[in-house]
N, C-alpha and C positions, 0 to 999 in steps of 0.2 A: 492406411491413412486417417481414417476415422479414429482409430484407437490412438493413433500419435497425437491428433488435436485434442483427445480427451484428456491424455497424460499433461500435454500442454496447458490445458485449461485448469486441472487439478494443480498444477505447479505455479501458475499464477495466482490462483485464489489463495494458495497456501503463503506465498509471497505478500500477498495481500494483507493477509492476517497477522503475519509477522511484523510487517511495516506498521499497522495499525496499532498492535501492543506495544512495539517501541515508541511509537510516538506518544502514545498515552503515558508510558511509564517517564518519558522525556519532560512531558508537559506537567506531570505531578510534581517532578523533581524541580521544575521551574517555578510552580506555585510556591514550594517551601522556600525557594531561595528569593522570590520577591518579598515574601512575608518578613526575611531578615533584612532586606533592604539591598540597595544596588542601584548603580546607574548603567542605562544602556542594555542591550540585549545579552543576556547570558550564555553561556555555551550550552545549558540544557535546554533554552529556548530556540537557539539556533539548530540545534539537534531535532527537536520537536518539530520544526518547520520544515527541516530536511526530511524528515521520516514521513510526515503527512504528504509531501509532494511525491515520494515514492509510491504510498499507498494509492494515490490518483493515478501514477503512472502505471502500476501494476492491475489497478482496476481497468483502466482503458485496454490494456492487453488482452485482460479476460474478456472483455465485451467484443473486441475483435476476433477473439477466437472463436466465441459464441457466434457471432455473425459468421464466420467461415464454416462452421460446423452446419449451421442451418441451412446455408447457402448449398453446401455438398449435399445435404439431406435432401434437398428440394430438387436437386438434379437426378436422382436416382429414382 
């Protein structure tokens, strides 16, 4: 069980990093689009926002897995 939780934790951490990198890339694309001008949120801005929301979601999952691991370790 402990090994399974550690694998889940590593997967959640990798997903967090991937979402972070994709969000930063979308943010940089949005900053270039804003320099050229435009009205309303761009597609890159919406993608950046969505990726940062996913990052927070994956971070929350990782924290919950850590709590479960610590709780399980405390019981043994």
